[in-house]
Residue frames as a rotation matrix with the C-alpha (Angstrom) as fourth column:
UNK 1
-0.420 -0.893 0.164 171.03
0.736 -0.441 -0.514 191.71
0.531 -0.095 0.842 -49.78
UNK 2
0.656 0.709 0.258 169.98
0.306 -0.563 0.768 193.79
0.690 -0.425 -0.586 -46.82
UNK 3
0.378 -0.495 -0.782 171.57
0.907 0.030 0.420 195.88
-0.184 -0.868 0.460 -44.14
UNK 4
0.813 -0.034 -0.582 173.41
-0.037 -0.999 0.006 199.01
-0.581 0.017 -0.813 -43.92
UNK 5
0.843 -0.461 -0.276 176.28
-0.411 -0.223 -0.884 200.05
0.346 0.859 -0.377 -46.14
UNK 6
-0.059 -0.884 0.465 179.06
-0.998 0.047 -0.036 198.97
0.010 -0.466 -0.885 -43.67
UNK 7
0.187 0.250 0.950 177.59
-0.312 0.932 -0.184 195.47
-0.932 -0.262 0.252 -43.47
UNK 8
0.970 0.226 0.085 177.51
0.002 0.343 -0.939 195.16
-0.241 0.912 0.332 -47.25
UNK 9
0.619 -0.777 -0.113 181.00
-0.657 -0.434 -0.617 196.40
0.430 0.456 -0.779 -47.48
UNK 10
-0.138 -0.521 0.842 182.19
-0.888 0.442 0.128 193.92
-0.439 -0.730 -0.523 -44.89
UNK 11
0.467 0.383 0.797 180.60
-0.038 0.909 -0.415 191.08
-0.883 0.163 0.439 -46.73
UNK 12
0.970 -0.201 -0.140 182.18
-0.153 -0.053 -0.987 192.11
0.191 0.978 -0.082 -50.05
UNK 13
0.111 -0.964 0.240 185.63
-0.973 -0.154 -0.169 192.37
0.200 -0.215 -0.956 -48.26
UNK 14
-0.054 -0.207 0.977 185.19
-0.546 0.825 0.145 188.74
-0.836 -0.526 -0.157 -46.84
UNK 15
0.828 0.394 0.398 184.02
0.121 0.568 -0.814 187.43
-0.547 0.723 0.423 -50.20
UNK 16
0.756 -0.617 -0.221 187.17
-0.579 -0.472 -0.665 189.03
0.306 0.630 -0.714 -51.78
UNK 17
-0.040 -0.785 0.619 189.40
-0.972 0.174 0.157 187.43
-0.231 -0.595 -0.770 -49.33
UNK 18
0.264 0.221 0.939 187.94
-0.166 0.969 -0.182 184.01
-0.950 -0.108 0.292 -50.08
UNK 19
0.994 0.106 -0.021 188.27
-0.026 0.042 -0.999 184.74
-0.105 0.993 0.044 -53.90
UNK 20
0.448 -0.894 -0.036 192.00
-0.829 -0.399 -0.391 185.61
0.335 0.205 -0.920 -53.43
UNK 21
-0.183 -0.437 0.881 192.69
-0.774 0.616 0.145 182.57
-0.606 -0.655 -0.451 -51.43
UNK 22
0.636 0.447 0.630 191.11
-0.018 0.824 -0.567 180.13
-0.772 0.349 0.532 -53.93
UNK 23
-0.502 -0.827 0.253 193.07
0.161 0.198 0.967 178.50
-0.850 0.526 0.033 -56.63
UNK 24
-0.786 0.408 0.464 190.17
0.470 -0.093 0.878 178.80
0.402 0.908 -0.119 -59.05
UNK 25
-0.864 0.415 -0.286 188.01
-0.054 -0.641 -0.766 181.71
-0.501 -0.646 0.576 -57.84
UNK 26
-0.599 0.766 0.232 184.28
0.711 0.376 0.595 181.28
0.369 0.521 -0.770 -58.35
UNK 27
-0.954 0.190 0.234 182.51
-0.231 -0.959 -0.164 184.69
0.193 -0.211 0.958 -58.15
UNK 28
-0.155 0.980 -0.121 179.02
-0.486 0.031 0.874 183.21
0.860 0.195 0.471 -58.55
UNK 29
0.064 0.142 -0.988 179.46
0.612 0.776 0.151 180.89
0.788 -0.615 -0.037 -55.53
UNK 30
-0.813 -0.365 -0.454 180.74
0.582 -0.474 -0.661 183.76
0.026 -0.802 0.597 -53.32
UNK 31
-0.749 0.603 0.274 177.72
-0.463 -0.773 0.433 185.91
0.473 0.197 0.859 -54.46
UNK 32
0.269 0.903 -0.336 175.28
-0.182 0.390 0.903 183.32
0.946 -0.182 0.269 -53.25
UNK 33
-0.155 -0.401 -0.903 177.36
0.804 0.480 -0.351 182.49
0.574 -0.780 0.248 -50.09
UNK 34
-0.813 -0.252 -0.525 177.48
0.526 -0.705 -0.475 186.18
-0.251 -0.663 0.706 -48.89
UNK 35
0.227 0.953 0.203 174.18
0.956 -0.179 -0.231 187.30
-0.184 0.246 -0.952 -50.58
UNK 36
-0.158 -0.332 -0.930 175.74
0.051 -0.943 0.328 190.25
-0.986 0.005 0.166 -52.26
UNK 37
0.837 0.424 -0.347 175.29
-0.282 -0.209 -0.936 191.79
-0.469 0.881 -0.055 -55.75
UNK 38
0.525 -0.610 0.594 177.64
0.791 0.607 -0.076 190.17
-0.314 0.510 0.801 -58.43
UNK 39
0.627 -0.226 0.745 178.54
0.394 -0.733 -0.554 193.69
0.672 0.641 -0.371 -59.79
UNK 40
0.812 -0.239 0.532 179.76
-0.551 -0.616 0.563 194.80
0.193 -0.751 -0.632 -56.47
UNK 41
0.637 -0.599 0.485 181.90
-0.003 0.627 0.779 191.77
-0.771 -0.498 0.398 -55.84
UNK 42
0.548 -0.441 0.711 183.26
0.836 0.330 -0.439 191.80
-0.040 0.834 0.550 -59.38
UNK 43
0.712 -0.204 0.672 184.23
0.059 -0.936 -0.347 195.42
0.700 0.287 -0.654 -59.13
UNK 44
0.715 -0.478 0.511 185.96
-0.663 -0.229 0.713 194.96
-0.224 -0.848 -0.480 -55.70
UNK 45
0.665 -0.454 0.593 187.67
0.337 0.891 0.304 191.88
-0.666 -0.003 0.746 -56.98
UNK 46
0.292 -0.571 0.767 189.21
0.923 -0.043 -0.383 193.81
0.252 0.820 0.514 -59.89
UNK 47
-0.464 -0.712 -0.527 190.29
0.869 -0.480 -0.117 196.63
-0.170 -0.513 0.842 -57.52
UNK 48
-0.163 0.449 0.879 187.71
0.327 -0.816 0.477 199.22
0.931 0.365 -0.014 -57.94
UNK 49
-0.956 -0.249 0.156 187.24
-0.033 -0.436 -0.899 201.56
0.292 -0.865 0.408 -55.13
UNK 50
-0.204 0.919 -0.338 184.07
0.965 0.246 0.087 201.34
0.163 -0.308 -0.937 -52.95
UNK 51
0.476 0.530 0.702 182.00
0.417 -0.839 0.350 204.38
0.774 0.126 -0.620 -52.41
UNK 52
0.987 -0.010 -0.158 183.44
0.140 -0.412 0.901 204.85
-0.074 -0.911 -0.405 -48.93
UNK 53
0.214 -0.976 0.036 186.99
0.730 0.184 0.658 204.73
-0.649 -0.114 0.753 -50.33
UNK 54
0.068 -0.104 0.992 186.51
0.902 -0.420 -0.106 207.35
0.427 0.902 0.065 -53.08
UNK 55
-0.822 -0.293 -0.488 187.50
0.449 -0.861 -0.239 210.90
-0.350 -0.416 0.839 -52.63
UNK 56
0.213 0.926 -0.311 184.65
0.427 -0.375 -0.823 213.46
-0.879 0.042 -0.476 -53.06
UNK 57
-0.277 -0.230 0.933 184.10
0.958 -0.135 0.251 214.74
0.068 0.964 0.258 -56.54
UNK 58
0.508 0.454 0.732 182.30
0.427 -0.871 0.244 218.05
0.748 0.189 -0.636 -55.60
UNK 59
-0.214 -0.564 -0.797 184.56
0.972 -0.206 -0.115 220.42
-0.100 -0.799 0.592 -53.69
């Protein structure tokens, strides 16, 4: 897993698209294919917001 945050987010988004298209989603296979952290993919797959989509907490 290397690259800047935007590249990582794009990889996670692409992996999620493949998971949603699959009849039997395989998270582990997508983690290996896109070389991303499993926790990030699982969170995104279960509709958690990414850091870039969250509102700021300190105002």
